[in-house]
C-alpha positions, 0 to 999 in steps of 0.5 A: 500499500502507498500513502495518500502522496502521489497515490491520489488517495486522501489524507487517510484511507481505511483498511479493513480486517476480518475477524478469523474466519472459518468460512469466508462465504459465510462472511460475505454479507458482512464483508459487503456492508462493510466495503461500502466504506470504499477501503483500500484493502482489506486484510484476510485472517483465515482459522487454521485449515489445510492450504487446500480449504484456505486457498479455497477460501481466499478465492472465495474473498478475490473474487469480490475484494479484488475484482473491486479493485481492492488489494486483498492482504492475507495475515500470516500466511507469506507462501499462500499469500504468493502462490494465490495472487494475493497482493500482499501479506501482512504479519501479526504480532502473533507471527513466529515463522520465517524473520521479516527479511525473510518473509520479504524475499519469500514474496519478492518485490511485487507484494506488499509487506505490512508488520504489525508492531502494537506501540514499539517504536523500536519494532516498527524501526527493525520492522522498517530496515527489514523490508516492510512496505507499512506499519501498523500500530495499534491502540490494543496494546500499550505503548512500549517506551523507547530505550531511555526515553519517557513513555508517549502515547500512540498518537504522538508515536504515530505523529512522529513516525509520519512526521521523519519516517517514508513508511505509511503508517497503519492504525489499529483503532479499537474504539470509533472515537479515537479515529480523528484523533489518529487522522490528525496524527498523521496515519496514513491508513485507519484499521477499525477494530472488530466492533466495525462489522457488528455497526459499521456505520458508528465509524467515520473516517474524515478529520 
């Protein structure tokens, strides 16, 4: 994914993430409602299953998401993302596979590589150095203070990142009331938390 600069998009785009799905087909009505907010990308989270079943579920999403020129990003399965024609892979904080550098080599330069870092500035910088295309922060985890520095708010960390670093910043936001703060902080993408799927109408993605 790219930032709004040079991509012809708004100051802050929407990046949707599904719940962890066991049956992608049954989620399609919820997906259709969510896509009304015109997201730039959808992060597909799938429960463990044989690769053949995962491929079928990915294809179900591709027929809807990519057909609307929306990027489809797969969570934590880089080889499957590359092998099925996804637009990228997103490494969650739970990912315990290859290093970020190895994943970069596995998926090549054509796929987007996103890395979740919670609230850690140091982890964000290491991910950028290792080849990430975007960094994903989250309001669901405490901010980790940089060595020798006092703790800061996540909004302050995102503001610093967006001023100093070139890599786009995604912020996973748990509460719709927090969205405006991160838009003002300069976040490139807002990823609404799980409650989005229960009441999408509560979420407004403008400053």
